[in-house]
C-alpha positions in Angstrom: 24.9 -2.9 12.7 21.8 -4.0 10.8 18.8 -1.8 11.4 15.4 -3.4 12.0 13.2 -3.5 8.8 10.1 -1.4 9.1 7.2 -1.4 6.7 4.3 0.9 6.1 1.4 -0.9 4.4 -1.2 1.3 2.8 -4.3 -0.6 1.7 -7.7 0.4 0.6 -10.3 0.1 -2.2 -9.6 1.5 -5.7 -10.0 5.3 -5.7 -9.3 5.8 -2.0 -6.0 7.5 -2.6 -3.4 4.8 -1.8 -0.9 5.8 -4.4 -1.3 9.5 -3.9 -0.9 9.1 -0.1 2.1 6.8 -0.5 3.8 9.3 -2.8 3.1 12.1 -0.4 4.4 10.1 2.6 7.5 9.6 0.6 7.7 13.3 -0.1 7.4 14.1 3.6 10.2 11.6 4.4 12.4 13.2 1.7 11.8 16.6 3.1 12.9 15.3 6.5 15.9 13.5 5.0 14.6 10.1 6.1 15.8 7.2 4.0 13.1 4.9 2.6 11.9 3.0 -0.4 8.5 3.0 -2.0 6.9 0.2 -4.0 3.6 0.4 -5.7 2.4 -3.2 -5.2 -0.2 -3.1 -8.0 2.6 -3.1 -10.5 4.2 -6.3 -9.1 1.6 -8.8 -10.6 0.5 -7.2 -13.9 0.7 -10.2 -16.1 -1.7 -11.7 -18.6 -3.2 -14.3 -18.7 -3.7 -14.6 -15.0 -7.1 -13.4 -13.7 -7.0 -11.3 -10.5 -8.3 -14.2 -8.4 -5.5 -16.6 -9.7 -3.5 -17.8 -6.7 -0.3 -17.6 -8.8 -0.6 -13.8 -8.6 0.4 -14.0 -4.9 3.6 -15.9 -5.8 4.3 -13.4 -8.6 3.9 -10.5 -6.1 6.1 -12.3 -3.5 8.9 -13.0 -5.9 8.9 -9.6 -7.5 8.8 -7.9 -4.1 11.7 -10.1 -2.9 13.8 -9.1 -5.9 13.1 -5.4 -5.6 13.7 -5.3 -1.8 16.9 -7.3 -2.0 18.3 -4.5 -4.2 17.1 -1.8 -1.8 18.4 -3.7 1.2 21.9 -4.0 -0.3 21.8 -0.2 -0.6 21.1 0.0 3.2 17.4 0.7 3.2 15.4 -0.6 6.1 12.1 1.4 5.7 9.5 0.5 3.0 6.3 2.2 2.0 4.2 -0.4 0.2 0.8 0.4 -1.4 -1.7 -2.2 -2.6 -5.4 -2.7 -2.3 -5.1 -5.8 0.0 -1.7 -5.2 1.5 -3.1 -5.1 5.0 -4.5 -8.6 4.5 -1.2 -10.0 3.2 1.2 -8.6 5.8 2.7 -12.0 6.6 3.4 -12.9 3.0 4.8 -9.4 2.2 7.1 -9.2 5.2 8.3 -12.8 4.5 9.3 -11.7 1.0 11.7 -9.2 2.5 13.9 -11.9 4.1 14.7 -9.5 6.8 17.2 -10.3 9.6 14.9 -10.4 12.5 11.3 -9.3 13.1 9.8 -6.7 10.8 7.9 -3.8 12.3 4.6 -3.3 10.4 2.4 -0.3 10.4 -0.9 -1.3 8.6 -3.1 1.5 7.4 -6.5 1.0 5.7 -7.6 4.1 3.8 -11.3 4.5 3.6 -13.7 6.6 1.6 -17.4 6.5 0.8 -18.8 5.4 -2.5 -19.5 8.9 -3.8 -16.0 10.1 -3.2 -14.5 7.0 -4.8 -16.7 7.2 -7.8 -15.8 10.8 -8.4 -12.0 10.0 -8.1 -12.3 7.0 -10.4 -14.3 8.9 -13.0 -11.6 11.5 -12.9 -8.7 9.1 -13.5 -10.1 6.2 -15.6 -9.9 7.2 -19.2 -10.2 3.7 -20.7 -12.9 1.1 -21.0 -12.7 -0.3 -17.5 -14.5 2.3 -15.3 -17.5 0.1 -14.5 -15.2 -2.8 -13.7 -13.1 -0.6 -11.3 -16.3 0.7 -9.6 -17.6 -2.9 -9.0 -14.2 -4.2 -7.8 -13.8 -1.2 -5.5 -17.1 -1.7 -3.8 -16.3 -5.4 -3.3 -12.8 -4.6 -2.0 -14.3 -2.1 0.5 -16.6 -4.7 2.0 -13.9 -7.3 2.1 -11.3 -5.0 3.7 -13.7 -3.7 6.2 -14.6 -7.3 7.3 -11.2 -8.8 7.1 -8.6 -6.1 8.1 -6.6 -7.6 11.0 -6.7 -6.2 14.5 -4.3 -3.3 14.8 -5.0 -2.0 11.3 -5.5 1.8 11.5 -8.4 3.1 9.5 -7.9 6.5 8.0 -10.8 8.3 6.2 -9.8 10.3 3.1 -13.3 11.8 2.3 -13.1 15.5 2.0 -9.4 15.7 3.1 -6.4 16.7 1.2 -3.6 14.2 0.3 -1.0 16.1 2.3 -3.2 16.1 5.4 -3.9 12.4 5.1 -0.2 11.6 4.4 0.9 13.6 7.4 -1.3 11.6 9.7 -0.2 8.3 8.1 3.5 9.2 8.3 3.0 10.1 12.0 1.8 6.5 12.6 5.2 5.1 11.6 7.3 7.3 14.0 9.8 7.7 11.1 9.7 11.5 11.3 10.9 11.6 14.9 
């Protein structure tokens, strides 16, 4: 029997904690012996030249996600944690790339944080020349996501909270832990 495909989309501006929360959700699932796969969506379209706003990036993301997921699905996986800034805005494209047999159950989570918390986090992690670019893009993404996140997207604040605490709340939204 084929199990229904279920996807946890974790979106949010740069510096909000998407990757850390996704990794911690995965750790909680491992601790509970719950099968799953995790894909860091930011890595699926890292190609140059193709500016971030280039529409071909969406096709690159879709094709790479389809290729990765097909491998995981052959292994019997039906739960996916997917992190990417705009994942909650692209749920239809992302779930379509999975080529699942039947409807896909999506839990869409938008992590939020204020400018001060995000700047502190980005200053702590960005060691190269693009800090200012990340700060500007993060602020733009925060406004866009706030305005365009679809109905049903659950907003979870990360300001002043530990990664494990946020991840536990996000994992609970999926129902995967029983």
